[in-house]
N, C-alpha and C positions, 0 to 999 in steps of 0.2 A: 385465452390461453394464459395460464399462470407461468411467469418466468422468474428466474432468480432476481432480476432487477426490480420486480414488483414488491419485493420484501423490504426495500430500502428507500429512504428519503432521497438518496442520490447515489449514483454509481459512477466511479471514475476508474481509470486504469493507470498503472504504474508505467514507467519506461520499460521497454523490453529488457528482460533479465539477461545479462551477459555472463559468460563463464567467470569473469573477474568479480561480478556482483555475487555470484554463488559462493565465492571464497571470502566474502566480507560479511558484515552483519547488517548492512543497510539496503533497503529497498528505495530506489530512486523514484521520485514523484515529479512528473513534468509540470511545467508552468501552467498548462491548460487545466490541471487538476488541483492547483494550489488553493483555490477558493473553497474547497471542501474541508480544508484543514485550518487549524489556528494560524493567526497572522504572526505570532511570536513563537519562539522556541517553547516547548511544553512537554510534559509527560502526558501521553494519551493512552487510551485503552484500545488494544488491538485484539481481535478474536481470530484464532487460527484453529480450524477443525473443532470448533466449539469450546476451546480453552482460551480464556482471556489472560492477557498479560499487559503490564504497564511498560511502555517503550518511550524512548526519546524521539520527539519530532523536531526537526530543524528545517525551517522554511528557506534557509539561505538568504543572505542579504542582497545578492546580485540577482536581479530579475531574470537573467538569462540562464541561471543554473537551476538544476532540479532541487526540490526539497528532498529530505531523506527521513525515512522511518527506520529506526534502529531495531529491527524485529528479531535479530539474533542469527547466529550462524546456523543453528539447528533448523530454522525456517528457511533461510536463504539457500542452504545446501540441497534442498529437495524441490526447489522451484524449477519449472521447465525453462530451459535456455531458449533465447530468442523470442520469448512470449511475454507480453505484458501480464500483470496480475490484476484481476478485477478487485476493486475495493468497494464494498457496500457501506454506506454511512447510515447508521441507525442511532439517532440521538447523539451521544458523545462516544460511541463505539465504532471503530473501523474494522469491518469484517473482511478478511482476506479470503478470496476464492482462488486457490492455486491452480485451478484448471484453466485452460486456455481462455483468454479474454475474447478471442475471436469466435468461440463456440456459441 
């Protein structure tokens, strides 16, 4: 059976999106998913609904804090609350799947 995850080298999940997150421009990435991202701050390519954009990645220097992807208020405002966002890694592109990560 073909699943969404089979299309990517790696699939990770964001922190669950809070109402506060939806009013910001950053998606929080937990420590367990940091290995999928660059180790230093960088501009990375994110794909949302087939449209690619360059966004700022910040891994945070404190290992206990989440990294952040500055995906923009337009993306964050439509993400489901209390749900993590699945992120598929294909080469150097991070593909956001805004449907429930539990699906």
